[in-house]
C-alpha positions, 0 to 999 in steps of 0.5 A: 589792761594792767592785768594783761600787762602783768600776765604777758610780762612774765610770758615774754620774759620766759619766751626770751630766755628760751630763745637765747638758750639755743645757740646753733646759728648754722644752716643744715649743711653747715651743721652736718659738716661740723656735727658729723664726726666722733665726739668725746667727753671733755668735762661737765658743768653742774651749775657753776661747778666744773666736773672732770671725769670721775675715776671709774665712771663709764666713758662714752663717745658720740659718733654722728652721721649725716643720715640723721643717726648717731652712735653712742660708743661705750668704752666696752665697745658696745654701741647704741644707735639713735636719731638726731633732728635739727630744728633750724627755726628753734636753733637746736638739735634733739637726740632720741633713742627708741622713740624717747627724747634724751637730750639736746645739743645746745651749742656747737662749733668746730671744737666744742659741742655742749649737750644738755638733758631734756627738761623731763630728764634733768633731775629734781626741781631746783637742781642746776642744769647739767651741761656736758661738754664734748670735744672732737676726737681726731 
């Protein structure tokens, strides 16, 4: 019995951390009304460090559409199209391009969208999580 508790305790703790990491508490129609617009990069967070736009770095915007697609619009005008999927039960939006999952929207409100790279793309182990914060382009 003691072994079961020792095994289940870390699993339950990990499950709770995963559940609290997703912050989208909107229904699908509410999400579409907030998400479906153009978003530009505001800043990024590397762990506790806030990073502003690096001079010379390529800038891009996201433009989400209600049909489940989105465009990445580079400052050169070049556009890539992908798909977004809302997982209401798990409270996140997943982004993919050409069948490859690239990132997740962790949190969204009318004036802020927080995007994280998926675990496979987050870099070397031990590296802090990178969050990219976007703001709506009016």
